[in-house]
Structure formats: structure tokens, C-alpha cells
C-alpha positions, 0 to 999 in steps of 0.5 A: 499499500502507497500514498500520494499525497500532491502527485509524489510517491510515499513509502508504503505504509507498515502494514504488520509490526514486525515481529522481532523488532517488537521483541526486541522492544520487550527484551530491552524493556525486560534488561531494563527492568532487571537493571533497576532491579540490580541497583544498590546504595552503599554506605559508608562507615563516617556516613553510618556514624555521622547519622549515629550521631546526629541521631544520639544528639537529636533524641537528646533533650535540649537541658540536662536538667540533673546538671543544670542542678548539679552547678546550682548547688555546687555555685549556692556551696561556693565551689563552684568558680571559687577556684579560676586558676585551678577552673581554666587548667582544667578547660585548657586540658581539655581544650589539648586532649580533644586536639591529640 
């Protein structure tokens, strides 16, 4: 079967679908589906550790009332801030230990 437009002979229109080509399209679709099922993601141990730390921080209460009460008691007893030099040494030692 052919079609004519303005006296020009066009290309024949297909009268049937080539089963081999249809089979190839189906096979390509199946291969893509298999590839999609085979995809996977691996998370590094650093990312897992970071996720655990973030989750722990999110789960922790915003204010640790036990520490606040202990600080209030120490302040009332005069033991908190009584020796500024000792406090400064402890802070410096703590900061130096963190950098190691």
C-alpha cells in the first residue's frame, strides 16, 4: 500500500508489525527492569557513624536538668568558680586533649 501527496509517491505504510522488532523492544524493557532491580546503595562506615551521632544529638534533651541542678548546688555551696585558676587549667587541658 502506498500513499500519494501532490503526485509524489510516498513510502509504503507498514501492514504488519515486525514481531522480531517487537520482541527486541520487550527484551530491552525486561533488561532495564532487571538493571533497576540490581541497583543498590552502599553507605560508608563514616556516614553511618555520623548518622548515629546526629540521631543521638536529636534524641538528647535540650536541657540536662540533672547538670543544671548540680551546677546550682555547687554555686550555692561556693564550690563552683571558687578557684578560677584551677578552672582555667582544666579547660586548657580539656581543649589540648581534644586536639590529639
